[in-house]
Steps between C-alpha positions, in 0.01 A plus 500: 500500500738723328874492541672823586690660218875478535655820614752661272855394581706744694782643297833332570766716664787295360576574141568194291869468428590476139716208400845656507804324367726362771797716580667239723840381388510143378628250755870444471700210627657588835877511521646177635659509843865421540552145622791615714272753669248229589782277630629790711160557660441129565839451662460825693187353656663160550788673678259598776311170507730206422847589371637786707844576359501301175162640395614854576816464293306358204240778533765773496698355209195427284351840590804685371509279188131566440537878529788495252298279264196729522708812431667330202160399356404869461134465590433153360520334843308573818566397859719774644277517807531124551878526479509788749275310742728197477806720556347667806393168652840345429705789639280528810541128564880525464515792745276314743716186474817702565341662804397160636850360444655805670262465794589131537872578500457782748287286730726195497813717496371677808431168668849377414647820640303464823602138535865590440482771764342262750795261491 
């Protein structure tokens, strides 16, 4: 028995790519994040979960400190977004706490007024 002759290979449609030198920039060390910015974000989250008013105050103070530190570093520090997120969470929590306190005073003040009028 004879074996069939191999058929000629079909020409490849993809051209072989020549070995080109890499044009990618070398990896650089990322800028470090501001510690105050991380603290601001953490306490901004804690303000909503565990420490309502204290966490919000710490988040706002450390957020403003972090933004000032990042601006003074002139591009050597990162974390402005973290600081802004902490500031937003902290300020929102403070506004929410003030609204709750105002609602409590209005509710119990209204009750006191009604009780005073009843006597």
